[in-house]
C-alpha positions in Angstrom: -80.7 84.6 -54.9 -81.3 87.0 -52.7 -81.5 89.8 -55.8 -84.2 87.4 -57.1 -85.8 87.3 -54.1 -86.0 91.2 -53.8 -87.0 91.4 -57.2 -89.6 88.9 -57.5 -91.5 90.7 -54.5 -91.2 94.3 -56.1 -92.2 93.2 -59.2 -95.8 91.7 -57.8 -95.9 94.9 -55.6 -95.1 97.6 -58.3 -96.8 96.8 -60.9 -100.0 96.5 -58.6 -99.5 99.5 -57.2 -98.7 101.3 -60.6 -102.0 99.5 -62.0 -104.1 100.8 -59.4 -102.6 104.6 -59.1 -102.9 104.6 -62.9 -106.4 103.3 -63.1 -107.5 106.1 -60.0 -105.8 108.9 -61.8 -106.9 108.3 -65.1 -110.2 107.5 -63.8 -110.5 111.1 -61.9 -109.0 112.8 -65.0 -111.6 111.3 -67.1 -114.4 112.0 -64.7 -113.5 115.6 -64.4 -113.5 115.8 -68.7 -117.0 114.3 -68.5 -117.7 116.8 -65.8 -116.2 119.8 -67.5 -117.5 119.0 -70.7 -121.2 118.6 -69.2 -120.9 122.1 -67.7 -119.6 123.6 -71.1 -122.2 121.9 -73.0 -125.4 123.3 -70.1 -123.7 126.7 -70.0 -124.1 126.4 -73.9 -128.1 125.7 -73.9 -128.2 128.2 -70.7 -126.8 131.2 -73.2 -129.5 130.0 -76.0 -132.3 130.2 -73.6 -131.0 133.6 -71.9 -130.4 134.7 -75.5 -134.0 133.6 -76.7 -135.7 135.2 -73.5 -133.9 138.6 -74.4 -135.1 138.8 -77.9 -138.6 138.1 -76.5 -137.9 140.7 -73.8 -137.1 143.1 -76.8 -140.3 142.4 -79.0 -142.6 143.4 -76.2 -143.5 146.7 -76.7 -144.2 148.8 -73.5 -146.4 147.6 -70.3 -149.0 144.7 -70.5 -150.7 147.1 -68.0 -151.0 150.0 -70.1 -151.4 148.0 -73.7 -154.3 147.1 -72.1 -155.4 150.1 -70.3 -154.6 151.7 -73.9 -157.3 149.9 -75.4 -159.7 150.4 -73.0 -160.0 147.0 -71.5 -160.2 147.1 -67.8 -163.5 146.1 -67.5 -163.9 143.5 -69.6 -163.7 140.0 -68.0 -160.7 137.8 -66.9 -161.0 135.6 -70.2 -162.0 138.2 -72.4 -158.2 140.2 -71.4 -156.7 136.4 -72.0 -157.8 136.1 -75.2 -156.7 139.7 -75.6 -153.3 139.2 -74.6 -153.1 135.7 -76.7 -153.5 137.9 -80.1 -151.2 140.2 -79.1 -148.2 138.3 -77.4 -148.6 134.5 -79.3 -147.6 135.9 -82.7 -144.2 137.4 -80.9 -144.0 134.0 -79.6 -143.9 132.2 -82.8 -141.4 134.4 -84.4 -139.3 133.5 -81.7 -139.8 129.9 -82.6 -139.0 129.9 -85.9 -135.1 131.6 -84.8 -134.9 128.7 -81.9 -137.4 125.9 -82.8 -135.8 123.5 -80.1 -136.7 126.6 -77.5 -139.8 126.8 -75.6 -140.6 130.2 -74.7 -143.3 132.2 -73.0 -144.6 134.7 -70.5 -146.4 134.7 -66.9 -148.5 137.7 -66.4 -149.0 137.7 -62.8 -152.4 140.2 -62.4 -154.1 137.8 -64.2 -152.5 134.5 -63.2 -151.7 132.9 -66.5 -148.8 131.6 -68.7 -148.8 132.2 -72.5 -146.5 130.0 -74.3 -148.1 130.2 -77.6 -151.2 128.3 -77.3 -155.0 128.9 -76.3 -155.1 129.2 -72.7 -158.2 127.0 -71.9 -157.3 126.4 -68.1 -154.2 126.5 -65.8 -151.6 125.6 -67.9 -148.5 125.5 -65.6 -147.4 123.1 -63.4 -146.7 123.8 -59.4 -143.2 123.6 -59.7 -143.7 126.2 -62.4 -145.7 128.3 -59.9 -143.0 128.4 -57.2 -140.5 129.2 -59.7 -142.6 132.4 -61.3 -143.0 133.5 -57.4 -139.3 133.5 -56.5 -138.5 135.6 -59.8 -141.4 138.4 -58.8 -140.5 138.4 -55.1 -136.9 138.7 -56.0 -136.7 140.6 -59.1 -133.5 138.6 -60.2 -133.3 136.1 -63.1 -133.7 131.8 -62.0 -132.1 129.0 -64.0 -132.8 125.2 -63.3 -131.3 122.4 -64.4 -134.2 119.5 -64.0 -131.9 116.4 -64.2 -129.0 115.2 -67.1 -130.6 112.3 -67.8 -133.2 111.2 -70.4 -136.1 113.1 -70.3 -134.2 115.9 -68.4 -134.9 119.8 -69.0 -132.6 123.2 -68.2 -135.2 126.2 -68.0 -134.4 130.5 -67.5 -136.7 132.3 -65.7 -136.0 135.9 -66.1 -138.1 139.0 -64.9 -140.5 141.1 -67.3 -140.0 144.7 -66.0 -141.7 147.8 -67.0 -141.7 150.9 -65.5 -139.5 149.8 -62.8 -142.4 147.0 -62.1 -142.3 143.3 -62.5 -145.3 142.4 -64.7 -144.3 139.2 -65.1 -141.8 136.2 -65.4 -140.4 135.3 -69.0 -139.7 131.5 -69.4 -137.4 129.7 -72.0 -136.6 126.1 -71.5 -135.3 123.4 -73.3 -136.2 119.6 -73.5 -132.6 118.2 -73.5 -133.3 115.2 -75.5 -134.8 117.4 -78.3 -131.1 119.2 -79.0 -127.5 117.0 -79.5 -126.7 117.2 -75.7 -127.3 113.9 -74.9 -125.6 112.8 -78.4 -122.0 114.5 -77.1 -122.5 113.6 -74.0 -122.3 109.7 -74.4 -119.5 110.2 -77.0 -117.2 111.6 -74.8 -118.3 108.8 -72.0 -117.8 106.2 -75.0 -114.2 107.5 -75.5 -113.6 107.6 -71.4 -114.8 104.4 -70.2 -113.3 102.9 -73.6 -109.8 104.2 -72.1 -110.5 103.0 -68.7 -111.6 99.3 -69.3 -108.1 99.3 -71.8 -106.4 100.2 -69.2 -108.2 97.5 -66.4 -108.1 94.7 -68.8 -104.1 95.6 -69.6 -103.6 95.1 -65.9 -105.9 92.1 -65.0 -104.0 90.3 -67.6 -100.7 91.1 -66.0 -101.8 90.3 -62.6 -103.0 87.3 -63.3 -100.4 86.5 -65.6 -97.7 87.0 -61.9 -100.2 85.8 -59.3 -100.6 82.3 -61.7 -96.9 82.1 -60.9 -97.6 82.7 -57.3 -100.5 80.5 -56.8 -98.8 77.3 -58.3 -95.8 77.6 -56.0 -98.6 78.4 -53.5 -100.4 74.8 -54.2 -97.0 73.1 -53.9 -96.3 74.7 -50.3 -100.0 73.6 -49.4 -99.6 69.9 -50.6 -96.1 70.0 -48.9 -97.6 71.3 -45.7 -100.3 68.5 -45.8 -97.3 66.1 -45.7 -95.7 67.5 -43.2 -98.9 67.0 -40.6 -98.3 63.2 -41.4 -94.9 62.9 -41.2 -92.4 66.1 -40.1 -89.6 64.2 -42.0 -90.9 65.3 -45.3 -89.6 68.6 -45.9 -91.1 71.2 -48.2 -89.3 71.3 -51.6 -87.4 74.8 -52.2 -89.3 77.9 -54.2 -88.1 80.5 -55.8 -88.4 84.8 -54.2 -90.0 85.5 -50.6 -91.8 82.0 -51.1 -88.3 80.3 -50.6 -87.9 82.2 -47.3 -91.4 80.8 -46.5 -90.5 77.5 -47.1 -86.8 77.6 -45.5 -89.3 78.8 -42.2 -91.6 76.1 -42.6 -89.0 73.5 -43.2 -87.2 74.7 -39.9 -89.6 75.1 -37.8 -91.0 71.6 -38.5 -87.5 70.5 -37.5 -87.8 72.0 -34.2 -90.9 70.4 -33.6 -89.8 67.1 -34.9 -86.6 67.4 -32.2 -89.5 68.3 -29.3 -90.9 65.3 -30.1 -88.2 63.4 -29.8 -87.6 64.8 -26.3 -91.1 64.8 -25.2 -91.2 61.0 -26.3 -87.7 60.2 -24.5 -88.9 62.2 -21.3 -92.4 60.8 -21.6 -90.6 57.1 -21.7 -88.3 57.6 -18.8 -91.0 59.0 -16.2 -92.1 56.6 -14.1 -95.5 58.4 -13.9 -98.6 57.4 -16.0 -99.5 60.6 -18.0 -102.7 60.4 -20.4 -103.9 63.5 -22.5 -106.8 64.1 -24.1 -108.3 66.9 -26.1 -112.1 68.4 -25.5 -113.6 65.5 -27.5 -112.0 62.6 -25.6 -109.7 61.6 -28.4 -106.5 60.5 -26.6 -103.1 62.8 -27.8 -100.3 61.5 -25.6 -100.0 58.8 -23.9 -96.4 57.6 -22.6 -95.6 53.4 -21.6 -96.1 53.6 -18.5 -99.9 55.0 -19.2 -99.8 52.1 -22.1 -98.6 49.4 -19.7 -101.1 50.3 -16.1 -104.0 51.2 -18.3 -103.9 48.3 -21.0 -103.8 50.8 -23.8 -103.0 49.3 -27.5 -100.0 50.9 -29.5 -102.3 52.6 -31.8 -104.2 54.3 -29.3 -103.6 57.8 -30.1 -106.9 59.8 -31.7 -109.2 57.3 -30.0 -111.6 58.2 -28.0 -110.9 57.0 -24.4 -114.2 56.0 -23.6 -113.2 53.2 -26.6 -110.1 52.2 -24.8 -111.3 51.8 -21.0 -113.5 50.2 -19.0 -116.8 52.2 -17.9 -115.6 51.0 -14.5 -112.4 51.7 -14.8 -111.2 55.1 -12.2 -109.4 56.8 -14.8 -112.3 57.0 -17.1 -114.7 58.6 -14.2 -112.0 61.2 -13.4 -111.5 62.2 -16.8 -114.9 62.5 -17.4 -115.9 64.2 -14.3 -112.7 66.8 -15.5 -114.0 67.5 -18.7 -117.5 68.0 -17.4 -116.1 70.5 -14.2 -113.1 71.8 -15.8 -111.6 72.1 -12.4 -108.5 70.3 -11.4 -108.6 67.3 -9.0 -105.4 66.6 -7.2 -103.3 63.4 -5.4 -106.7 61.3 -5.0 -106.1 58.0 -3.1 -107.6 55.4 -5.6 -107.7 51.6 -5.5 -107.5 49.9 -8.7 -108.0 46.6 -9.1 -106.2 45.5 -12.4 -107.3 42.5 -14.5 -109.9 41.5 -11.6 -107.4 40.4 -9.2 -104.1 42.6 -8.8 -105.4 45.7 -6.5 -102.9 48.6 -7.4 -102.7 51.7 -4.6 -102.5 55.0 -7.0 -102.3 58.8 -6.4 -104.4 60.0 -9.4 -104.0 63.9 -10.4 -106.3 65.7 -13.3 -105.1 69.3 -14.6 -107.3 71.1 -17.5 -105.5 72.5 -20.7 -105.8 76.1 -21.0 -104.5 78.1 -24.3 -103.3 81.3 -23.1 -106.1 83.1 -24.5 -108.1 81.2 -22.1 -109.7 78.4 -24.7 -110.2 75.2 -23.1 -107.9 72.3 -25.2 -108.6 69.2 -23.0 -107.2 67.4 -19.9 -103.9 65.4 -18.8 -104.5 62.7 -16.0 -101.5 61.8 -14.0 -101.2 58.6 -11.8 -98.7 57.5 -9.7 -98.4 53.4 -8.4 -97.7 53.9 -4.9 -98.6 50.1 -4.1 -95.0 49.4 -3.2 -94.7 52.0 -1.0 -98.1 51.4 0.4 -96.5 47.9 1.3 -93.5 49.0 2.7 -95.4 51.6 5.0 -97.7 49.2 6.4 -94.4 46.6 7.2 -93.0 49.7 9.1 -96.0 50.0 10.4 -96.3 46.5 11.8 -92.9 46.5 13.1 -93.4 49.6 14.7 -96.7 48.1 16.7 -94.4 45.4 17.6 -92.0 47.4 18.7 -94.9 49.2 20.7 -96.1 45.6 21.9 -93.1 45.8 24.9 -94.1 49.2 25.7 -98.1 48.6 25.7 -97.3 45.0 28.0 -95.0 46.7 30.5 -97.9 49.8 30.8 -100.6 46.9 30.7 -98.9 45.2 33.6 -98.1 48.2 35.5 -101.5 49.7 35.2 -103.1 46.1 36.3 -100.8 45.4 39.1 -101.4 48.5 41.1 -105.5 48.0 41.4 -105.0 44.0 41.9 -102.6 44.9 44.7 -105.1 47.2 46.7 -108.0 44.8 45.7 -105.5 41.9 46.6 -104.8 43.7 50.4 -108.2 44.5 51.0 -109.5 41.1 50.5 -106.8 39.7 52.7 -107.7 42.2 55.4 -111.3 41.1 55.2 -110.1 37.3 55.6 -108.2 38.5 58.8 -111.0 40.6 60.1 -113.9 38.4 58.9 -116.0 41.5 57.7 -115.9 43.9 54.9 -115.1 47.6 55.6 -117.4 50.4 54.2 -114.2 52.7 53.0 -112.5 49.2 51.6 -115.6 48.4 49.3 -115.7 52.0 47.7 -112.3 51.6 46.6 -112.4 48.5 45.4 -115.1 49.6 43.4 -112.9 52.5 41.8 -110.2 50.0 41.6 -112.5 48.0 39.1 -113.6 50.9 37.5 -110.4 51.8 36.8 -109.4 48.3 35.5 -112.7 48.5 33.4 -111.8 51.6 31.6 -108.2 50.9 31.0 -109.3 47.6 29.3 -112.0 49.8 27.1 -109.1 52.0 26.0 -106.8 49.3 25.5 -109.1 47.2 23.2 -109.7 50.6 21.1 -106.6 51.5 20.7 -105.3 47.8 19.6 -108.7 47.5 16.9 -110.1 50.8 16.6 -114.0 50.9 15.2 -114.1 51.1 11.5 -114.7 54.8 10.0 -117.8 55.3 8.5 -117.1 58.4 6.4 -119.1 61.3 5.4 -119.2 65.0 4.2 -119.9 67.0 8.2 -119.7 70.2 9.7 -116.9 70.4 11.2 -117.8 73.9 13.0 -121.6 72.3 14.1 -119.5 69.0 15.8 -117.2 71.7 17.6 -120.0 73.8 19.3 -121.9 70.5 20.5 -119.0 69.5 22.1 -118.7 72.5 23.4 -122.0 72.7 25.0 -121.5 69.3 26.7 -118.1 70.8 28.5 -120.3 74.6 29.4 -122.7 72.1 31.3 -120.0 70.1 33.1 -117.7 73.2 34.0 -119.6 76.1 34.3 -117.4 79.3 35.2 -114.9 77.7 36.0 -112.8 77.8 32.6 -113.3 80.3 29.9 -113.8 79.4 26.5 -113.0 81.5 23.3 -113.9 80.1 20.1 -113.0 81.5 16.5 -114.9 79.4 14.2 -114.5 80.1 10.4 -118.1 80.4 9.0 -116.7 80.0 5.4 -114.9 76.4 5.8 -115.4 73.7 3.6 -117.2 70.3 5.2 -114.8 67.7 6.1 -114.5 64.0 4.9 -115.0 62.4 8.7 -116.3 60.0 10.7 -118.4 62.4 13.1 -118.2 59.8 16.0 -114.6 59.3 15.9 -113.2 62.9 15.4 -116.0 63.9 18.7 -113.5 61.4 21.0 -110.7 63.1 19.2 -111.7 66.7 20.2 -113.1 65.1 24.2 -109.4 63.6 24.8 -107.9 66.7 23.8 -110.2 69.0 25.6 -109.8 67.1 28.6 -106.3 67.1 28.3 -106.1 70.9 28.5 -109.2 71.1 31.0 -106.5 69.0 33.1 -103.7 71.1 32.4 -105.3 74.1 34.3 -106.0 72.5 37.3 -106.6 76.3 39.0 -109.0 77.4 36.1 -108.2 79.3 32.6 -108.8 79.7 29.4 -109.4 77.4 26.4 -109.1 79.0 22.7 -110.7 76.6 20.2 -110.1 78.1 16.4 -110.9 76.2 12.8 -110.0 77.1 9.7 -109.0 76.1 6.2 -106.1 75.9 4.1 -106.0 76.3 0.1 -102.7 74.9 -0.9 -103.4 71.4 1.1 -107.6 71.7 0.9 -107.6 70.6 4.3 -109.7 72.0 7.4 -107.8 72.1 11.1 -109.1 72.6 14.5 -106.9 73.9 17.0 -107.2 73.7 20.9 -104.8 76.0 22.6 -104.9 76.1 26.4 -103.0 78.7 29.3 -102.0 75.5 31.4 -98.7 74.6 32.7 -97.3 73.3 29.4 -95.3 70.2 28.5 -91.3 70.0 28.7 -89.8 69.6 25.6 -88.3 66.3 26.1 -92.1 64.9 26.3 -93.0 65.7 22.8 -91.3 62.9 21.0 -93.5 60.9 23.3 -96.7 62.4 23.5 -98.5 59.8 21.4 -96.8 56.5 23.2 -99.2 54.3 24.6 -99.4 54.6 28.7 -96.8 57.9 28.6 -98.6 60.1 30.5 -97.0 63.6 32.3 -100.1 63.0 35.2 -99.8 60.6 38.0 -102.9 59.0 37.5 -103.1 59.6 33.6 -103.6 56.1 31.7 -101.6 57.6 29.1 -104.1 55.8 25.7 -106.2 59.3 25.1 -103.6 61.0 22.8 -102.6 57.7 21.3 -106.4 57.2 20.4 -106.6 60.7 19.3 -103.0 60.1 16.9 -104.5 56.7 15.6 -107.7 58.2 14.5 -106.6 61.0 12.7 -104.1 59.0 10.9 -107.0 56.3 9.8 -108.2 60.1 8.3 -105.2 60.6 6.3 -104.7 63.7 8.5 -102.1 65.1 11.1 -101.2 66.3 14.3 -99.3 69.3 15.4 -98.1 70.2 18.9 -96.6 73.6 20.6 -96.2 73.9 23.7 -94.1 76.0 26.1 -93.6 75.5 30.2 -95.5 77.8 32.3 -97.5 79.4 29.2 -99.8 76.7 28.1 -99.9 74.3 24.9 -101.9 74.3 21.7 -103.2 71.0 19.7 -103.4 71.1 16.0 -105.3 68.6 13.8 -105.7 68.5 10.2 -108.8 66.4 8.1 -109.6 66.3 4.7 -112.1 67.9 2.7 -112.2 65.6 -0.5 -113.5 62.1 -0.5 -111.1 59.4 -1.5 -112.0 57.4 -4.9 
């Protein structure tokens, strides 16, 4: 079988190669024969013309100038001299024409600028081309031959100088019209024989090639039909074929088997994944949809090859995200989506989309990955509720402690007034301060217990920071050194500006209170591309926070200062969590602290 394969391929290659080489070599050889035959025929005709010109030169005795002088013709007019020369030259031309009937011969006499060709010269009887040829021969004194086309109507001319006494008096022209000779007949005969041989070889080669390639085409047609069947069903392998085509068939069948195995692996893997995966091409046709995608998006079993717009409702967040990704051709990562399935069952999802690009850079489609985190969100809310209940004990204790102190002071002063029967101005001031403190504690407590609903919008974080700093500069002029390092290229943040202002104010107040004798506060903004989040860091050079206190910084009523309420950082932490961000704390006792909070730059769907 292997030898048969090699023979089949070599037979085609060898036959075609021999056909091409033989045709080219034969054509070159026969063309050279034609060329040599033409040159040989032309040389033969040229020899005849030279012979006729030689005879004419020998037949004219002496010089033309001497002939006119001997007969006392110098004083005659030009036309009279022409007539005398015609009587002398024309008989010679006629005698040569009798011996060479196809040859046209004549003499150009330069002194009279006439051409004597055996006929009466009534006017100028030569062309500008001949005039140039005459002049070349007169100037050089050498012979000149011209072949004016070898096709039908061609002319072969020979110009020889007519020299007497060392002086060129004129030019002898002998010419032959090739169509009046047997030149063309002989050339056509040679060409006919040559072309007949070439045609015979080409016809033989074409017939043999057609026979061989007919076999090849039939086998290729069988392979093509088999490939069309493979497009629909990879289990239908191609039938065996002889020769090199058999190797191609084996390779295609092996490749189809690998694809079939990969499809089984992919289908098994996609079925085992808990995430919903939906893949569409650039035209919007669904190419892949795993079981979870069909279940979550209510897709039919035969959804493949259908347009996603026909399968997903226009109000579906999946249709919107796929359409945006196809249009904008950019990835969307970890979007929090609330999806009301069947109009009543609200699911909490995390959705990402990615564009599909071939190695060459061609955009071929979009993949949508969706994860159902509804149960996780419920568990987190349950844990948060339990955490709040656990914090409630601490909250009650803190409230009782914070309220009992000012109430004790107020109670003491009231008893004192009852005993003295008159209020003390100092006591009144103290009571007013304690009541104001109670009011502030209640306000912060209410905000912590039920923060205001966030009103999100895109906001320039640098502008927000500058506004807060202007306020602090007015209050604390000269006492603190405030340094800003704001990144001008950060994107806008998706925030509630009023709530983020509260966070900034709370952290800045803590920083200033940590430096009672003055110090430096450094405020920096930036952007992290990996998480697509902007951040604000506030660092001070104050007393620092003990390591054992770091774990309780955001607990309600926990404070490291004697007069602190312990609600400022708790409220800030609550606000940042609502914004989907987080706060990081770095501190070292005696050197200072740094608070950094991170915020999103993308709007949730």
